[in-house]
N, C-alpha and C positions, 0 to 999 in steps of 0.2 A: 593530863596523859591517858590513853589509852593504851590497850592492847592492841596487836599490830592486826589489821583490819582481813590479814590473808587466809583467818580465822569465820572472819565473815563472807568472805571469795572463796569459800572451801566448802562451805554450806550452801553457797549460793551455787554452784557447778552442779554439790552435785542433787540438787532440787533438777537443775535445771535437768543436770540427763533425764532426771525421771519424766519431768512437764512433757520432755520437748523429744522423746525416746524412739515419736516417729515421724519426727525428721532430723537434716543431716545440724551435730551439732560440735560442729566448728567453732578453733580456739577464735577468730572473728567472729565466731556467730554467740559463744559465749559472754565474749571479750561488750559487745554491746552491749548486749542482756546487762553482764554490771556494770557498765557504760569505764572502761579504763581498755587500757594497750591487749591486744592481744600475747604480745609477749609477756604480760603480769601473767595474763588469765593456764598458756602454758609454762612458767615456772612451777604456778599454784599443781596445775595436773601433773606434772614432772613429781610433785609434792607424797598427791594421792596416792600416786602409780608407784612410786616405790614404799607406803604403806600398803599395798596395796585391796586400797578403795576404786579403785578405778582400772579399766582397758581400757588404751588407747588404741588405734589400728593404725599402724604404722601404715605410709601410702593414702591410706584413704581418712579421709576430715572427718574426723567423729571422735567420740568416746563414749564409755559407756562403766555401768556400776560392775562392779565384781562382788559384790555380792547383791543378794537380799538389802535392800534401803530399811527394814526390821533390822536389821542385822549389821548396822554400823552405827553409833552413836553418837550425838554432837564428838565427846571426849575422844572418840577416835583421830577424829576431820580433825580437833584442836591440837591430839600432841601430832598429828599428820604431818603439821605446815610447821610446825618448830615451834610454837607462839613460846614457852618457856621449859627450860632445861629441870626435873624435878624438883622440887621446893624449890623454885626460881622466881613466883610467878612475883614476891613483893624483891625487891630491891631495900638495897640497907644500904644505908651513906660508911661513909671508912673514914676510920681514924676518929671518933668524937673526940672529944678531950677525957685524958681519965683524970681530972684533977677537978672535974664537976662529975654531981653524984650523979647527975642525969646523963653525962658522956661516960660514963664508966659502966653505967646501968641500960641501960637503951636497947643493946641490941637485947644480949641474955636475956631481960626482959619482953622483947617483942618478939623477938624469933619462934616464940612456940605457935604464940600467938594464929602468925603468919601462914606458920607453917598449917593450922585449927583452920583458918579461911579457905588456903585454895586444896587443902583435902576436901572443907563443904564445897566448893569450886567443882571440882572434881567426881565429887558423885552424883550431885547435879545432875552434870552433862552429862554424865553416865546412863542419868534416867530417864536421854531424850536422842530418839531416833531420828534418821532426814527421812525415813519414812513418817514422822509425827509434821516434821514442816511443811512434807508433801499435802499432809491430810489437810495441816493448815490455811494454805494458801489456797487450795480446792477452796476450801469452805470459805477463805476472805472471795475470791473468784463465783461464786454461786450466788453471793447477794449482790453481786453488783445489777 
């Protein structure tokens, strides 16, 4: 099981907007890079727009970042595309058997561990920007 791909696609979109900043960034163009349907791109672009991360130009095929890329963290993208609600990264099974010592205590025992893990993930995402991703891609392209 993995997290929704919306997070990776959101990062892809923002990175592509910078890499292709002199081109036309239509949903069709972005979809061809992501290898998905333009409808998916428009949905995620709407989420990024609502979070204040992109500007969409009505009537003109294209979009651009709403902020400097160094000001957009991966955590911003993660939150924008509604991957999970606060403290809900890890789902908990409901109704374990209270007659079992494990069933009776599992939720109370692992919930704090899940919270620590989610906070660590969010801290790590907050320390990386879209600019870092762009630089990583440009570096890899120079190697070729």
